[in-house]
C-alpha angles and dihedrals in degrees: 000000000000112000119227101251121217116219144139139238126271127202114239106241141109092288097054098103091051091045091052090054089050090052091050091056089054092056102258112149103200144008141206112214111215128196094186107206096317095127096161093054089051096046103037111021102046136067092212095196092055095037093048091050091051092050092046090051091049089054092048091049089051096045090244135132123231098225103181149339119239132212115173108187138114116262095172103070094093092224135104093281090057090053090051090049093050090048089052091050089053092048092053091046090052093048102036091105090054087062092045096245137109098202135086117186129194150113124305088224124224140236096251119259095353128117115270095255091058089064095054098086092050091042090054093047095049100040096041086067095040093047091050091049090047092050090053089055096043092249131141127212122216125189121215117230098225116128092204091217094310132119135200094286104035136028145117110217122031141015098186096090106110141022095260089060092044090055090054093045098048093041091054095045117028104191123149092212093059119085144130139294098208138188130170094229096076091047095048090051087057088051090249119144102237099199101067088040090056091049090055099041102033094110088063095049110108099163136012127213113212100229130123136185142214121215119214096221094173088056091050092047090054103037106015128229092298093053096085140294107344094208144324141256120263138188112262110275091035099064137061102277124100101221091190084069093045093053092043091054092046091052092047087057095047094247111190100184134089138251112238120186116239099207135177094074106084112109093212106033097049140115107013090003095053099102091039087060093044091053090051087056093044091055092044095049092047088053090050090050099041124204117286112245123180116241120248114269129181 
């Protein structure tokens, strides 16, 4: 039985191999390397075969697993930046095996400032090709559930932020190598209960971000949801989600991925306290998971 490994994210840059070795010494078990939306760095400044091999070796030396690569741009705008983003997706798909992973995570993108359903035709056109390319290479695609400040009617980055959108996406493009990169934080900030959602959608979960949230219900009661930020993101163990429940549901659904912390959001454990907070979460999530022990057999 594959254990659910607990890791954290790494920024894709020249220091990534050294950072991975640092994470291994702290007890992290996996990492997702993210390139954000820096397409030009990915396409022009890196020899991905060599860089991927270096990162894979750093993970092996540290006893870690490289769980995924991340690219969080918008391939649906129809302009030059969308072409660069699609090219970057294809590059990561081509080189995923150099890194030792079979998963690329990112945003669906969005037709800017249009309702979610208006993005579906362009989503289908772009990701039909990307999903087919990924399938050829034995790669899976997972969409993060962050709304990036958008709502159903307006936004600039991502449509994959709630179940209504997921229904439209997966109905329009039925591909078994397309799923979700999920975390409870983005759902809690929409006032969605993440636990029943996870029970329903667990078969589509390919990767989990370890990030939680805390809603300021007294602020909402006084000023409403349009009166300002209704809460803030927290490290797991410091927010509202019971991660014992999360891991139990994942196991019930035979989840084979990892949980990688998405740090640098907590309003308390930040700046010089960032890794202190991440290690609190690492210890907590390992406790929620437990350590696999084989049963007694005669």
